[in-house]
N, C-alpha and C positions, 0 to 999 in steps of 0.2 A: 447361564446367560439366556434371557428371555428373547423369543422371536419378536422382531419389530419390522414394520413397514417403513422404509426410508424413501424420501422423495429427492430427486436431483433435478435442478434447473441450472443450466449453463448459459450465461449471456456471452455468445461467441465473440462479440466485438469489444467486450470490457477490457480496458487497459491498452487498447491499440495506439492511443495517442501519446503515451508516455515517452517512449524513446525518440519519437520524432518531434518532440518539443511542444506538443499540444497539451492542454490541461483536461482532456477527457474526450469522449466521443458521443456525448449526448446530442441528438439531433442529426439529421441527414447531412447537413453541410459540413459538420465537424468530421463525420466519418469519411465523407468524400475527400476532404482535405488530408486526412490521415492516410488514406490509400494513395493519394497523389504523392505523398512524401515517402512512400515505400513501407508504411506500417504493416506489420504482420500480426495475425491473431495470436494471442497468448493464453486465453482463458482455458482452452482445451488442455494445454500442457500443464497448467496449474492444477486443473482437476485431476489429470493423470497422476501427478505427484501425490495428491491427497488420497487417491483411491486405489493406487496400484498394489499396495501392500495390505489393504484393508480386507480382512477375511472375518466376517461376523457369522457365527454359527446361527442358522435359522433366519437370518435377515433376508428380506426380499425388497426389491426396489420398484418404484414407479418413476417414470420420467416423461419428457416431451420429445418429439421426434427430431431426427437429424442431429445437427450439431448442438442442440440444446440438451443432449444427454444420451440419446439412443446409440449413436455411433461409438461413444466411449465405453458405455456399459457392455455393448456387444464385444468390443475389442478385449475388455477385461474378463469376459466370460461370466459375468454376473447374471443371476436370474432376475429378470425384470419384465415390466409390462409398460407399453407405450400408451399413454392416456390421450394423446392428441398430437397435432403437428402445427408448425408455424403456417400462417395463412398465405404467406408470400415466399418469394425466393430468398429474402433476407429475414431478419428477425427484428422485433420491435418490443417496446415496453408493453404493448397490448398482448403480445405472445406470452411475456413473462407473467402478466396478471392472469391470463386465462389458464396457464399451467398451474399457478399457485391455487387458483380456485378449484381446479380438478383434483389437485393433490389433497386439499383439505377435505373434499367430498369423499376421496378414497380412504381417508382415515390414517394419513401418515403420522408416525410417532415423532419424526424429525424431518424437517425440510432443509436440505442442504443446497445452498446456491453458490454459484461461482460468478463473481462480479465485483462491483464497487458500490459506493454509496447510493447511486441511482437505482441499481438493481435491488439493493436492500430496501429502499423506500417504496419501490413498486410492490414488492412482496409483502411487506408489513402493512402497507395501506390496504392490501387485499385480504390478508388472513388475520390481521390485528394480532392479539395475543392468544388466539385460539389454537394456533399451531406453533410448537417450538421451532426455531430456525437457527441455522448456523452458517456463517459466510466463510467461504474459502477466498482469501484476498486475491483479486486480479485486476482491480481498477487502478486508475491514476490517483484518485483521491479516496481515502478511507478514513473518515472521521467518526463513523459509527462504531459502537462498542459491541456489535454482534458478530465481529469477525475473529476467527482464530488468527494468531500472530503470523503464521506461515502455513502453507499447504501441509507440511509435515505435522505441525501442531494440530491442524484440523483432523488429520487421521487419528491422532492420539485422543483427541477430544470426542470424536464420534465413538470410538471404541469404549472410552470411559463412560459415556452417557448410556450406551446400549447395555453396558455391564452394571449400570446403576451406581456408578462411582463419580458422577459429575452432576450436581444438582442444577436445576433451572433457576436462573435469576433474571430479573427485569433489567434490560439494558437499553440505552438510548440509541435511536436511529436518527442520524443527521444526514443532511445533504447540503451541497454547496452550489450556488448559482454559477454555472460554468462560464457564462458570458462575462460575469464580473471577475471570475478567477482568471480567465484568459487576459483580462485587462489589468491584472495585478492587484485585484481587490478581493479579500476573503470575506464572503458573505454566507455564513453557515446558518442553517435553521433546523430546529428540532422537528422531525417528521412523525415521531411516535415512539412507542416502546415495544420491545419484543421479549419473549421468553427464550433465553439462550443457555445452553449447557455452559457451565463455568468451572474453570480451574485457573487460578491466578496466573500461573506460569505459561498458559497456552492461549490466552485471549488478549486482544488489544485493550488497553486501558481507555477510559473515557478522556476525551480531549479537554485540556484545561481551558478556561474561559478566555484568558488573555493575559497580557503582560501587566506587571505591577509598576506603578509610577517610579518607585525607587530603583528599578532595574536599569534605567537609562544611564546613570553614571557607571554602572557595572559593564554595560555594553561598550561604553567609551573606553574603559580600561582594557577590555578584551581586544577591541579593535587596535588600540595603540600597541599592544604587545604583539599581535599577529603581524601587523604592518612592519613593525621594527625588526621582526625575525624573517621577513621575506627575503629570498635569495635572488641576487641579480641573475637575469636571464631565464629564471624558472617560470613555467606556466602554472598559474593557479586557477583551478576549476572551482568557482564559488557556487555552492548549492543555495537553495531557497532559504528564506527566513529573514527576520529582522535583525537577528544577531550577526549573521554573515553580512547582511546589507550594511550594517554599521561599519564593517571593515572596508567596504568599497567607499562609503562616505568619508572615512578617514583619509583615503587617497584622493578625495575630490572627484570621485566617479559616481555616476548614477546607475544603480543596479536595478534589474528587474526583481521585485520583491519575491515573486513566486516562481521565478525561472532560474536557469543556470547560466552563469556568465563566465567569460574567460578574461583573465588579467595577466599581463606580463610587464614588469618594470614600471608599475604605476600607471599603465595605460589599459584601457578597456579594448580588448581585441574584438570581442563579439558578445552580444547580449541575447538572452533567451534562446540559447542554442539547443540543437538536437544531438543525439548520440553521434551521428556521422560527423558533424562539425567538430565535436570534441576529439574524436579519434584522429581526424585529419590535422588537428592543430597541435597534437602532442609532440614534444621534443625530447631531448635527452634528460631534462630535469623537470618533473611534473609533480604537482601536489593537488589534493582535493581538500576543500574546506567545507565541513558539514556541521549542521546543528540539528540535534534530535527533535522530533516532533513533540511539542510540549504535552505532557501528560501521558503520552503513549510510548515515548522513548524510541520511536522508530528512526533508525539512522539511515538506512538505505532501503528503497523499495516502496516508499510512500511519497508521492508527489515529486520524486527526483529520479524517475526511471531513465532519464537521459544519461545519468551516471550509471551505466549498465555494468554487468559483470565483466564484459570485455574491457571497458574503460578502467575499472578498478584493477584488473589484472595487468593492464599495460602501465598504469601509474605505479602500482605496487601497494599492497595493504599497509606497509609501513610508512607510506607517504600520505596518509589520511590524517588531517588535523581536525579535531572535534572541539567545538566551542559551544558553550551554553551558559546562560545565567543560572545561578543556584535555584531560583524559583522553578524553572522548567524541569529540574531534576527531582523536585520534591515528590516523595511518594513512590519513586521508581526504584525497583530492586535491580534493574539492569537495563541495558539498551538492546535493541533487536535489529537484525539485518535480514533482508529477504530479497536477495539479488536475482533469484530464479536459478541460481547455480548452487546446488547443495554443497558441493565440494568447496567452493569459494566461501560460502557462509561458514563452513567449519573452520576454514583458515582465518576468518575474521574474529572468531570467538576468542574469549579470554579477556584479560584486563587491558583497558586502554585509557590513556590519559585524556581528560576533558579539561580544557582551559576555561576557568570560571571567573577570571578577573586578571588584572594586570600582574599581580604577584601570586595569584591563587590557581591551583589546579586540583583535580580530584580524579582518583582512579575509579572507573566504572566497568563492570563486567558486561561484555557483549554476550548475550545468552540466546 
């Protein structure tokens, strides 16, 4: 195994808005609102999962000061050098860009970052394709294809790349307009390309462009079936997406397209809820309705962090209903979960039934 200089950048605030029902933490106002709602940092824990078991012979690290990498690498006992520090008490996109510039100058063989699409865009805009990058997923939204599927997968991929067993490929870097996203509109744009270590089983697939026109009757059939099977008195936690949204429409309800909503006996109890509201509303009979992210196959952990590990455990893994049009499953070898609880992720793995039409369903492996 060849010696390699690795860079680490952690965006400490990445993903804080997910469980409290926000759609990201880009901008000071969004972060302030997340903190008011009781949001807690999660990026450090995601980085810890990815790096705690990583022992690379001869590898050395460079990082940025404080919570952007220094404190974690010190805790893990890694050999590292701090190239600089955040300019203020908090951190900003400017700090991320400055850190990426310094790491390129230091000659890193792989820049590992922990964050979401916004962090990816900042880094790739700074280093372009001159430096290979790999993202450890920690954001609310991750449409870019430069992320490992989970922190554990990131550890495997880093080891494979350092060992010369994972080639570099060009991958898309996307970002979403958070203001539009909070308003229920998905506005994604291509920010650039990055060179990223690749193993098909360990990285996020690129997001599909959008729905096909002939999917609409399929969505109607899925909705009719799910509504017809709903149990009296049961609480249904409806995840994001147009396919799940069609279920609400079938009941005459207006659903938040990119949020999580609560329904019981054909009535909308609450819309665009956070984790706390879900937990408070659970009763003796609860169900979660999810649709995987098209093209990526992500079932939990991408854009629906309100449906947290605690929510899933309280509801029960066997009370998850998965719906999808066949088009969204095209090219997928399986579905993925990333709840932040490795033990729960293990419990969710295996074959699960996906409702793909009024009379149709398909078994898909959660991997």
